[in-house]
N, CA and C of each residue as an Amber inpcrd file, in Angstrom:
protein
   573
  59.0020000  -3.4550000 -85.1010000  60.2400000  -3.4230000 -85.8410000
  60.4760000  -2.0090000 -86.3590000  61.4810000  -1.3480000 -85.8690000
  61.7600000   0.0300000 -86.2610000  62.9080000   0.0980000 -87.2500000
  62.8150000   1.0710000 -88.1350000  63.9170000   1.3240000 -89.0470000
  65.0230000   1.9990000 -88.2580000  66.2240000   1.8760000 -88.7020000
  67.3280000   2.5320000 -88.0050000  67.2110000   4.0330000 -88.1680000
  67.8120000   4.7450000 -87.2620000  67.7500000   6.2070000 -87.2990000
  68.3310000   6.7570000 -88.5920000  69.2890000   6.0560000 -89.1600000
  69.9050000   6.5230000 -90.4110000  68.9000000   6.5050000 -91.5610000
  67.9300000   5.5930000 -91.5360000  66.9470000   5.5040000 -92.6130000
  65.7650000   6.4240000 -92.3950000  65.5500000   6.8750000 -91.1730000
  64.4040000   7.7190000 -90.8690000  64.8390000   9.1770000 -90.8260000
  64.2540000   9.9830000 -91.7130000  64.5520000  11.4110000 -91.7380000
  63.3900000  12.1470000 -91.1030000  63.6530000  13.3090000 -90.5480000
  62.5310000  14.1200000 -90.0740000  61.6050000  14.3910000 -91.2520000
  60.3160000  14.3360000 -91.0110000  59.3350000  14.4680000 -92.0840000
  59.5120000  15.7580000 -92.8790000  60.0200000  16.7950000 -92.2520000
  60.1320000  18.0790000 -92.9320000  61.1900000  18.0960000 -94.0290000
  62.0800000  17.1280000 -94.0600000  63.1200000  17.1380000 -95.0760000
  62.9670000  16.0080000 -96.0930000  61.8350000  15.3610000 -96.1210000
  61.6020000  14.2930000 -97.0850000  61.3250000  14.9200000 -98.4500000
  62.0520000  14.4600000 -99.4610000  61.8840000  14.9890000-100.8110000
  61.2830000  13.9190000-101.7200000  60.9740000  14.3090000-102.9380000
  60.4860000  13.3230000-103.9090000  61.5400000  12.2490000-104.1600000
  62.8110000  12.6400000-104.1900000  63.8800000  11.6510000-104.3750000
  63.9170000  10.6800000-103.1990000  63.7120000  11.1870000-101.9840000
  63.6480000  10.3130000-100.8110000  62.4570000   9.3620000-100.9240000
  61.3250000   9.8930000-101.3600000  60.1290000   9.0730000-101.5160000
  60.3760000   7.9610000-102.5300000  61.0360000   8.3070000-103.6200000
  61.3530000   7.3030000-104.6330000  62.2390000   6.2090000-104.0320000
  63.2180000   6.6030000-103.2490000  64.1010000   5.6370000-102.5880000
  63.3100000   4.7470000-101.6350000  62.3860000   5.3400000-100.8930000
  61.5640000   4.5570000 -99.9760000  60.6660000   3.5810000-100.7320000
  60.1730000   4.0010000-101.8850000  59.3720000   3.0940000-102.7140000
  60.2020000   1.8980000-103.1720000  61.4550000   2.1540000-103.5230000
  62.3550000   1.0600000-103.9130000  62.5600000   0.1010000-102.7440000
  62.6860000   0.6550000-101.5500000  62.8570000  -0.1930000-100.3670000
  61.6090000  -1.0350000-100.1150000  60.4360000  -0.4510000-100.3280000
  59.1880000  -1.2040000-100.1660000  59.1380000  -2.3410000-101.1930000
  59.5460000  -2.0630000-102.4240000  59.5850000  -3.1260000-103.4330000
  60.4820000  -4.2750000-102.9810000  61.6460000  -3.9370000-102.4710000
  62.5830000  -4.9580000-101.9830000  61.9690000  -5.7180000-100.8140000
  61.3310000  -5.0000000 -99.9040000  60.7060000  -5.6440000 -98.7480000
  59.5700000  -6.5760000 -99.1640000  58.8110000  -6.1970000-100.1750000
  57.7390000  -7.0620000-100.6720000  58.3370000  -8.3530000-101.2140000
  59.3590000  -8.2280000-102.0460000  60.0070000  -9.4120000-102.6200000
  60.5940000 -10.2980000-101.5190000  61.2000000  -9.6770000-100.5140000
  61.7990000 -10.4310000 -99.4150000  60.7290000 -11.1370000 -98.5870000
  59.6290000 -10.4480000 -98.3100000  58.5440000 -11.0600000 -97.5330000
  57.9450000 -12.2480000 -98.2800000  57.7420000 -12.0990000 -99.5900000
  57.1860000 -13.1990000-100.3870000  58.1670000 -14.3690000-100.4150000
  59.4380000 -14.0620000-100.5680000  60.4560000 -15.1120000-100.5710000
  60.4810000 -15.8520000 -99.2300000  60.4100000 -15.1070000 -98.1370000
  60.4250000 -15.7500000 -96.8190000  59.1450000 -16.5400000 -96.5820000
  58.0380000 -16.0790000 -97.1460000  56.7830000 -16.8160000 -97.0360000
  56.8570000 -18.1320000 -97.8240000  57.4970000 -18.0890000 -98.9730000
  57.7060000 -19.3370000 -99.7370000  58.5980000 -20.3060000 -98.9670000
  59.5650000 -19.7650000 -98.2140000  60.4190000 -20.6210000 -97.3910000
  59.5980000 -21.2890000 -96.2900000  58.6090000 -20.5910000 -95.7680000
  57.6990000 -21.1910000 -94.7790000  56.9780000 -22.3750000 -95.4220000
  56.4500000 -22.1350000 -96.6000000  55.7090000 -23.1830000 -97.3290000
  56.5950000 -24.4000000 -97.5950000  57.8320000 -24.1400000 -98.0130000
  58.7540000 -25.2310000 -98.3590000  59.2510000 -26.0080000 -97.1410000
  59.2180000 -25.3940000 -95.9720000  59.7380000 -26.0600000 -94.7730000
  58.6360000 -26.6460000 -93.8980000  57.4310000 -26.7120000 -94.4100000
  56.2730000 -27.1260000 -93.6130000  56.4460000 -28.4900000 -92.9410000
  57.1490000 -29.3990000 -93.5700000  57.2470000 -30.7570000 -93.0230000
  58.3830000 -30.9390000 -92.0160000  59.1980000 -29.9340000 -91.8190000
  60.3070000 -30.0080000 -90.8680000  60.0600000 -28.9530000 -89.7880000
  59.7060000 -29.4110000 -88.5850000  59.2890000 -28.5000000 -87.5230000
  60.3360000 -27.4360000 -87.1980000  61.5950000 -27.8450000 -87.0830000
  62.6550000 -26.8860000 -86.7490000  62.8290000 -25.8630000 -87.8740000
  62.8460000 -26.3340000 -89.1150000  62.9850000 -25.4340000 -90.2610000
  61.7710000 -24.5190000 -90.3830000  60.5860000 -25.0520000 -90.1000000
  59.3590000 -24.2670000 -90.1670000  59.3830000 -23.1410000 -89.1350000
  59.8150000 -23.4590000 -87.9190000  59.8950000 -22.4420000 -86.8650000
  60.8470000 -21.3260000 -87.2710000  61.9890000 -21.7050000 -87.8180000
  62.9810000 -20.7190000 -88.2520000  62.4410000 -19.8810000 -89.4230000
  61.8180000 -20.5390000 -90.3900000  61.2730000 -19.8340000 -91.5580000
  60.1440000 -18.8850000 -91.1460000  59.3030000 -19.3100000 -90.2170000
  58.1950000 -18.4620000 -89.7620000  58.7320000 -17.2340000 -89.0160000
  59.7910000 -17.4230000 -88.2330000  60.3990000 -16.2860000 -87.5310000
  60.9830000 -15.2990000 -88.5390000  61.6040000 -15.8090000 -89.5800000
  62.1610000 -14.9340000 -90.6190000  61.0400000 -14.2090000 -91.3650000
  59.9380000 -14.9070000 -91.6470000  58.7950000 -14.2650000 -92.2950000
  58.2330000 -13.1580000 -91.3940000  58.1090000 -13.4340000 -90.1110000
  57.6120000 -12.4380000 -89.1590000  58.4980000 -11.1870000 -89.1960000
  59.8040000 -11.3860000 -89.2190000  60.7590000 -10.2760000 -89.2800000
  60.5920000  -9.4930000 -90.5880000  60.5150000 -10.2070000 -91.7000000
  60.3770000  -9.5550000 -93.0180000  59.0510000  -8.8120000 -93.1360000
  57.9850000  -9.4510000 -92.6630000  56.6870000  -8.7860000 -92.7000000
  56.7180000  -7.5190000 -91.8270000  57.2830000  -7.6140000 -90.6360000
  57.3680000  -6.4660000 -89.7330000  58.1250000  -5.3060000 -90.3580000
  59.2080000  -5.6330000 -91.0410000  59.9980000  -4.5950000 -91.7060000
  59.1800000  -3.9310000 -92.8250000  58.4770000  -4.7440000 -93.6040000
  57.6330000  -4.2160000 -94.6750000  56.5410000  -3.3180000 -94.0970000
  55.8850000  -3.7730000 -93.0480000  54.8050000  -2.9830000 -92.4550000
  55.3270000  -1.6500000 -91.9420000  56.4680000  -1.6630000 -91.2890000
  57.0700000  -0.4230000 -90.7880000  57.3940000   0.5160000 -91.9330000
  57.9650000  -0.0280000 -92.9890000  58.3420000   0.8080000 -94.1350000
  57.1020000   1.3780000 -94.8210000  56.0530000   0.5900000 -94.9560000
  54.8140000   1.0830000 -95.5700000  54.2170000   2.2010000 -94.7150000
  54.2150000   2.0240000 -93.4000000  53.6970000   3.0720000 -92.5120000
  54.5030000   4.3630000 -92.6520000  55.8230000   4.2490000 -92.6890000
  56.6890000   5.4150000 -92.8560000  56.4360000   6.0820000 -94.2080000
  56.3090000   5.2790000 -95.2320000  56.0560000   5.7900000 -96.5780000
  54.7410000   6.5720000 -96.6250000  53.7160000   6.0480000 -95.9990000
  52.4200000   6.7260000 -95.9970000  52.5360000   8.0910000 -95.3050000
  53.2210000   8.1330000 -94.1800000  53.4120000   9.3820000 -93.4520000
  54.2010000  10.3770000 -94.2980000  55.2810000   9.9090000 -94.9090000
  56.1170000  10.7950000 -95.7130000  55.3990000  11.2750000 -96.9680000
  54.5350000  10.4590000 -97.5370000  53.7830000  10.8720000 -98.7230000
  52.8640000  12.0510000 -98.3830000  52.2400000  12.0050000 -97.2240000
  51.3740000  13.1060000 -96.7960000  52.2070000  14.3700000 -96.6080000
  53.3750000  14.2240000 -95.9950000  54.2600000  15.3630000 -95.7660000
  54.7050000  15.9840000 -97.0870000  55.0820000  15.1370000 -98.0310000
  55.5260000  15.6400000 -99.3320000  54.3930000  16.3630000-100.0490000
  53.2140000  15.8180000 -99.9650000  52.0590000  16.4500000-100.6080000
  51.8780000  17.8700000-100.0680000  51.9890000  18.0300000 -98.7650000
  51.8480000  19.3550000 -98.1500000  53.0100000  20.2710000 -98.5440000
  54.2240000  19.7350000 -98.5630000  55.4000000  20.5180000 -98.9240000
  55.3040000  20.9970000-100.3710000  54.8910000  20.1140000-101.2570000
  54.7730000  20.4900000-102.6670000  53.6800000  21.5340000-102.8450000
  52.6010000  21.4060000-102.0960000  51.5310000  22.4070000-102.1770000
  52.0870000  23.7840000-101.8010000  52.8640000  23.8380000-100.7390000
  53.4890000  25.0930000-100.3040000  54.4420000  25.6230000-101.3750000
  55.2120000  24.7260000-101.9800000  56.1410000  25.1140000-103.0460000
  55.3890000  25.7110000-104.2300000  54.3020000  25.0650000-104.6290000
  53.5320000  25.5770000-105.7550000  52.8890000  26.9290000-105.4210000
  52.4290000  27.1060000-104.1950000  51.8530000  28.3990000-103.8030000
  52.9060000  29.5030000-103.8710000  54.1170000  29.2020000-103.4000000
  55.2050000  30.1950000-103.4540000  55.5800000  30.4890000-104.9040000
  55.6260000  29.4570000-105.7260000  55.9630000  29.6150000-107.1320000
  54.9030000  30.4940000-107.8110000  53.6410000  30.2100000-107.5320000
  52.5600000  30.9970000-108.1350000  52.6600000  32.4570000-107.7080000
  53.0060000  32.6990000-106.4630000  53.1570000  34.0740000-105.9650000
  54.2790000  34.7850000-106.7120000  55.3850000  34.0810000-106.9590000
  56.4950000  34.6640000-107.7180000  56.0640000  35.0000000-109.1390000
  55.2510000  34.1300000-109.7310000  54.7990000  34.3770000-111.1070000
  53.9400000  35.6310000-111.2070000  53.0740000  35.8150000-110.2440000
  52.2090000  36.9960000-110.3050000  52.9860000  38.2830000-110.0960000
  54.1610000  38.2000000-109.5110000  54.9860000  39.3940000-109.3000000
  55.8040000  39.7570000-110.5400000  55.8050000  38.9130000-111.5500000
  56.5830000  39.1940000-112.7550000  55.9510000  40.3560000-113.5310000
  56.7990000  41.2450000-114.0170000  56.3310000  42.4290000-114.7440000
  56.0190000  42.1220000-116.2050000  56.8480000  41.3080000-116.8300000
  56.6870000  41.0130000-118.2600000  55.5730000  39.9870000-118.4670000
  54.5470000  40.4130000-119.1950000  53.4160000  39.5220000-119.4580000
  53.8550000  38.3020000-120.2700000  54.7520000  38.4930000-121.2230000
  55.2100000  37.3810000-122.0660000  55.9830000  36.3550000-121.2300000
  56.8850000  36.8420000-120.3740000  57.6360000  35.9160000-119.5150000
  56.7360000  35.2500000-118.4890000  55.7800000  36.0280000-117.9650000
  54.8490000  35.4730000-116.9850000  54.0320000  34.3490000-117.6210000
  53.6430000  34.5370000-118.8720000  52.8650000  33.5180000-119.5850000
  53.6930000  32.2450000-119.7790000  54.9570000  32.3950000-120.1580000
  55.8410000  31.2320000-120.3220000  56.0610000  30.5230000-118.9830000
  56.2890000  31.3090000-117.9580000  56.5060000  30.7300000-116.6270000
  55.2400000  30.0320000-116.1380000  54.0910000  30.6150000-116.4370000
  52.8190000  30.0050000-116.0310000  52.6140000  28.6730000-116.7520000
  53.0100000  28.5980000-118.0030000  52.8940000  27.3350000-118.7460000
  53.7720000  26.2610000-118.0970000  54.9780000  26.6460000-117.7280000
  55.8810000  25.7000000-117.0540000  55.3120000  25.2860000-115.7010000
  54.7550000  26.2430000-114.9780000  54.1200000  25.9630000-113.6900000
  52.9900000  24.9420000-113.8630000  52.1460000  25.1900000-114.8410000
  51.0050000  24.2970000-115.0830000  51.4630000  22.8900000-115.4390000
  52.5010000  22.7890000-116.2660000  53.0440000  21.4830000-116.6540000
  53.5770000  20.7460000-115.4310000  54.3280000  21.4510000-114.6020000
  54.8880000  20.8490000-113.3970000  53.7810000  20.3780000-112.4630000
  52.7690000  21.1950000-112.3030000  51.6610000  20.8450000-111.4220000
  50.9200000  19.6030000-111.9400000  50.7400000  19.5230000-113.2520000
  50.0860000  18.3430000-113.8450000  50.9130000  17.0890000-113.5880000
  52.2280000  17.1960000-113.7070000  53.0980000  16.0420000-113.4600000
  52.9870000  15.5810000-112.0030000  52.9140000  16.5230000-111.0700000
  52.7750000  16.1410000-109.6690000  51.4230000  15.4780000-109.4250000
  50.3770000  16.0040000-110.0430000  49.0480000  15.3950000-109.9010000
  49.0480000  13.9610000-110.4320000  49.8820000  13.7020000-111.4340000
  49.9970000  12.3340000-111.9520000  50.6480000  11.4080000-110.9180000
  51.5790000  11.9440000-110.1250000  52.1650000  11.1370000-109.0410000
  51.0550000  10.7120000-108.0910000  50.2160000  11.6580000-107.7300000
  49.1280000  11.3600000-106.7950000  48.2100000  10.2920000-107.3770000
  47.8860000  10.4160000-108.6590000  47.0160000   9.4220000-109.2940000
  47.6810000   8.0460000-109.3200000  48.9620000   7.9970000-109.7220000
  49.6850000   6.7120000-109.7660000  49.8320000   6.1330000-108.3580000
  50.0790000   7.0020000-107.3860000  50.2230000   6.5390000-106.0040000
  48.9090000   5.9590000-105.4920000  47.8030000   6.5920000-105.8420000
  46.5030000   6.0550000-105.4270000  46.2350000   4.6980000-106.0590000
  46.6120000   4.5460000-107.3190000  46.4700000   3.2470000-107.9870000
  47.3320000   2.1950000-107.2920000  48.5610000   2.5570000-106.9850000
  49.4680000   1.6240000-106.3060000  48.9390000   1.2740000-104.9210000
  48.4310000   2.2770000-104.2180000  47.9050000   2.0560000-102.8720000
  46.7690000   1.0300000-102.8920000  45.9690000   1.0590000-103.9590000
  44.8560000   0.1100000-104.0950000  45.3570000  -1.3330000-104.2280000
  46.5900000  -1.5050000-104.6460000  47.1830000  -2.8360000-104.7470000
  48.0280000  -3.1710000-103.5200000  48.8100000  -2.2020000-103.0560000
  49.7610000  -2.4530000-101.9710000  49.0560000  -2.7440000-100.6550000
  48.1030000  -1.9100000-100.2800000  47.4880000  -2.0590000 -98.9570000
  46.7570000  -3.3870000 -98.7770000  45.9390000  -3.8360000 -99.7390000
  45.3230000  -5.1600000 -99.5630000  46.3720000  -6.2850000 -99.5490000
  47.4320000  -6.1170000-100.3330000  48.5010000  -7.1110000-100.3780000
  49.1730000  -7.2170000 -99.0070000  49.5370000  -6.0780000 -98.4330000
  50.1830000  -6.0670000 -97.1130000  49.2140000  -6.5820000 -96.0510000
  47.9540000  -6.2660000 -96.1970000  46.9430000  -6.7500000 -95.2580000
  46.8570000  -8.2800000 -95.2890000  46.9380000  -8.8360000 -96.4730000
  46.9040000 -10.3040000 -96.5940000  48.1540000 -10.9230000 -95.9670000
  49.3090000 -10.2740000 -96.1660000  50.5320000 -10.7600000 -95.5130000
  50.3820000 -10.7030000 -93.9940000  49.7400000  -9.6480000 -93.4970000
  49.5020000  -9.5240000 -92.0580000  48.6170000 -10.6620000 -91.5650000
  47.5470000 -10.9520000 -92.3090000  46.6480000 -12.0390000 -91.9160000
  47.3780000 -13.3760000 -91.8640000  48.2590000 -13.5990000 -92.8240000
  49.0400000 -14.8380000 -92.8110000  49.9590000 -14.8620000 -91.5980000
  50.5460000 -13.7260000 -91.2790000  51.4220000 -13.6380000 -90.1070000
  50.6440000 -13.9850000 -88.8280000  49.4390000 -13.4660000 -88.7120000
  48.5860000 -13.7480000 -87.5580000  48.2080000 -15.2320000 -87.5420000
  47.8540000 -15.7470000 -88.7010000  47.4780000 -17.1650000 -88.8250000
  48.6240000 -18.0570000 -88.3700000  49.8360000 -17.7650000 -88.8550000
  50.9970000 -18.5890000 -88.5030000  51.3540000 -18.4580000 -87.0230000
  51.1400000 -17.2670000 -86.4630000  51.4100000 -17.0780000 -85.0300000
  50.4500000 -17.9190000 -84.1890000  49.2380000 -18.1010000 -84.6990000
  48.2360000 -18.8710000 -83.9710000  48.3800000 -20.3790000 -84.1940000
  48.8410000 -20.7700000 -85.3720000  48.9270000 -22.1960000 -85.7030000
  50.0940000 -22.4420000 -86.6570000  51.2260000 -22.7690000 -86.1010000
  52.4160000 -23.0380000 -86.9120000  52.5960000 -24.5470000 -87.0120000
  51.7370000 -25.1310000 -87.8260000  51.7990000 -26.5780000 -88.0280000
  51.8690000 -26.8810000 -89.5160000  52.2640000 -28.0910000 -89.8070000
  52.3340000 -28.5570000 -91.1840000  50.9770000 -28.3800000 -91.8690000
  49.9180000 -28.7730000 -91.1930000  48.5710000 -28.6710000 -91.7700000
  48.1720000 -27.2140000 -92.0130000  48.5080000 -26.3480000 -91.0870000
  48.1720000 -24.9240000 -91.2390000  48.8800000 -24.3470000 -92.4640000
  50.1550000 -24.6570000 -92.5920000  50.9210000 -24.1370000 -93.7340000
  50.3740000 -24.7090000 -95.0370000  50.0490000 -25.9900000 -95.0320000
  49.4700000 -26.5920000 -96.2430000  48.1510000 -25.9230000 -96.6150000
  47.3680000 -25.5280000 -95.6090000  46.0980000 -24.8610000 -95.9040000
  46.3140000 -23.4730000 -96.5140000  47.4910000 -22.9040000 -96.2790000
  47.8280000 -21.5860000 -96.8360000  48.5260000 -21.6690000 -98.1920000
  48.8400000 -22.8500000 -98.6280000  49.6600000 -23.0400000 -99.8300000
  49.1430000 -22.2620000-101.0410000  47.8590000 -22.3580000-101.3200000
  47.2890000 -21.6830000-102.4920000  47.3440000 -20.1620000-102.3130000
  47.0740000 -19.6890000-101.1050000  47.1260000 -18.2560000-100.8140000
  48.5480000 -17.7260000-101.0000000  49.5260000 -18.4880000-100.5280000
  50.9310000 -18.0920000-100.6800000  51.2980000 -18.0280000-102.1600000
  50.8530000 -18.9880000-102.9160000  51.1290000 -19.0070000-104.3600000
  50.5170000 -17.7730000-105.0290000  49.2530000 -17.4600000-104.6780000
  48.5800000 -16.2870000-105.2570000  49.3000000 -14.9950000-104.8800000
  49.7500000 -14.9060000-103.6370000  50.4850000 -13.7070000-103.2120000
  51.7900000 -13.5620000-103.9820000  52.4510000 -14.6700000-104.2270000
  53.6820000 -14.6300000-105.0220000  53.4230000 -14.0670000-106.4020000
  52.3420000 -14.5070000-107.0070000  51.9870000 -13.9950000-108.3360000
  51.5650000 -12.5320000-108.2920000  50.7450000 -12.1720000-107.3110000
  50.2670000 -10.7900000-107.2540000  51.3690000  -9.8170000-106.8270000
  52.4200000 -10.3280000-106.2030000  53.5190000  -9.4340000-105.8040000
  54.1440000  -8.7530000-107.0100000  54.1490000  -9.4270000-108.1390000
  54.7140000  -8.8370000-109.3620000  53.9130000  -7.6090000-109.7840000
  52.6040000  -7.7100000-109.7120000  51.7350000  -6.5940000-110.0680000
  51.8880000  -5.4500000-109.0640000  51.9920000  -5.7900000-107.7960000
  52.1540000  -4.7800000-106.7480000  53.4720000  -4.0350000-106.9470000
  54.5350000  -4.7730000-107.1700000  55.8510000  -4.1630000-107.3950000
  55.8270000  -3.3100000-108.6660000  55.1320000  -3.7800000-109.6910000
  55.0030000  -3.0140000-110.9310000  54.2560000  -1.7080000-110.7350000
  53.2240000  -1.7270000-109.9100000  52.4710000  -0.4870000-109.6680000
  53.3280000   0.5270000-108.9140000  54.1870000   0.0480000-108.0370000
  55.1090000   0.9490000-107.3320000  56.1270000   1.5120000-108.3160000
  56.5600000   0.6870000-109.2500000  57.5090000   1.1380000-110.2640000
  56.9180000   2.2790000-111.1040000  55.6320000   2.2080000-111.3940000
  54.9780000   3.2760000-112.1550000  55.0190000   4.5960000-111.3830000
  54.8490000   4.5260000-110.0610000  54.9280000   5.7450000-109.2400000
  56.3480000   6.3070000-109.3070000  57.3460000   5.4380000-109.1980000
  58.7420000   5.8960000-109.2540000  59.0570000   6.5620000-110.5900000
  58.5540000   5.9980000-111.6780000  58.7890000   6.5960000-112.9910000
  58.1290000   7.9730000-113.0850000  56.9390000   8.0950000-112.5120000
  56.2600000   9.3910000-112.5280000  56.9950000  10.3980000-111.6510000
  57.5690000   9.9460000-110.5580000  58.3670000  10.8360000-109.7190000
  59.5390000  11.3890000-110.5300000  60.1960000  10.5400000-111.3030000
  61.3060000  11.0030000-112.1490000  60.8350000  12.0860000-113.1200000
  59.6870000  11.8660000-113.7680000  59.1710000  12.8600000-114.7170000
  58.8270000  14.1640000-113.9950000  58.2890000  14.0550000-112.8020000
  57.9040000  15.2460000-112.0470000  59.1240000  16.0200000-111.5770000
  60.1300000  15.3180000-111.1060000  61.3590000  15.9940000-110.6630000
  61.9390000  16.8290000-111.8040000  61.8960000  16.2950000-113.0120000
  62.4020000  17.0380000-114.1730000  61.5690000  18.2840000-114.4560000
  60.2800000  18.2400000-114.0960000  59.3910000  19.3710000-114.3830000
  59.3710000  20.4180000-113.2750000  59.9440000  20.0820000-112.1210000
  59.9450000  21.0420000-111.0000000  60.9760000  22.1340000-111.2280000
  60.7290000  23.3020000-110.6400000  61.7160000  24.3790000-110.7580000
  63.0090000  23.9750000-110.0600000  64.1110000  24.3210000-110.6730000
  65.4280000  24.0000000-110.1110000  66.0220000  25.2800000-109.5470000
  66.3760000  25.2510000-108.2920000  66.9880000  26.4430000-107.6670000
  68.3850000  26.1330000-107.2450000
C-alpha cells in the first residue's frame, strides 16, 4: 500500500513541520486501524460482514505500516539535515567578531540544540511504544489472513481489547513528540 505522490516528498525537503504532520497522520492511522479491528471483532458471527471488515482492517493496517516506514526514513533524514544546520550555525558563530554577541548567539545555539535533543529523546520513547504496537497489529493481520473464522476472531478478542486500550498511550506518546517539535521550531534560527 503506497501513499500518493502528493503525500510523499523527496527526503531532502522534509522539515520538522512535515514530520509533525506525518506524526499526526500516524496517530489518525492508528485510531483507524484500531477502529477497523474492532469492526472485525464485532462482525465475527456474520461471515460476509467479517470478510468485509477484515479486508478493511488489512487496508488500514497496510496504510499505517507504510506511513510508519516513511516516518522512520524521514526522521533519519531530518536528523542529518538538522546536524548539518547546527554545524553551519556553529561555523557562523565562530566567525562573529564581537565576543559579547557571540556569547549571546552561542547561548541561543545551545538552547536550540537542547530542544532538538529532546525531540530525539521523546521520539525514542514513542518508538518504544509504537513499534511493538504496530508489530502486534501486523501479527493480527497475519493471523486473520490465515484463519478468518468466528472462532479465530473470538480467540483474538482480548488482544483486540488490549490494543484498543494501549492505542491511547501510543497516540499520547506521539503527541508528546509533536509538542516537542513545536518547542524546537520556536528555538531554531529563523531566516
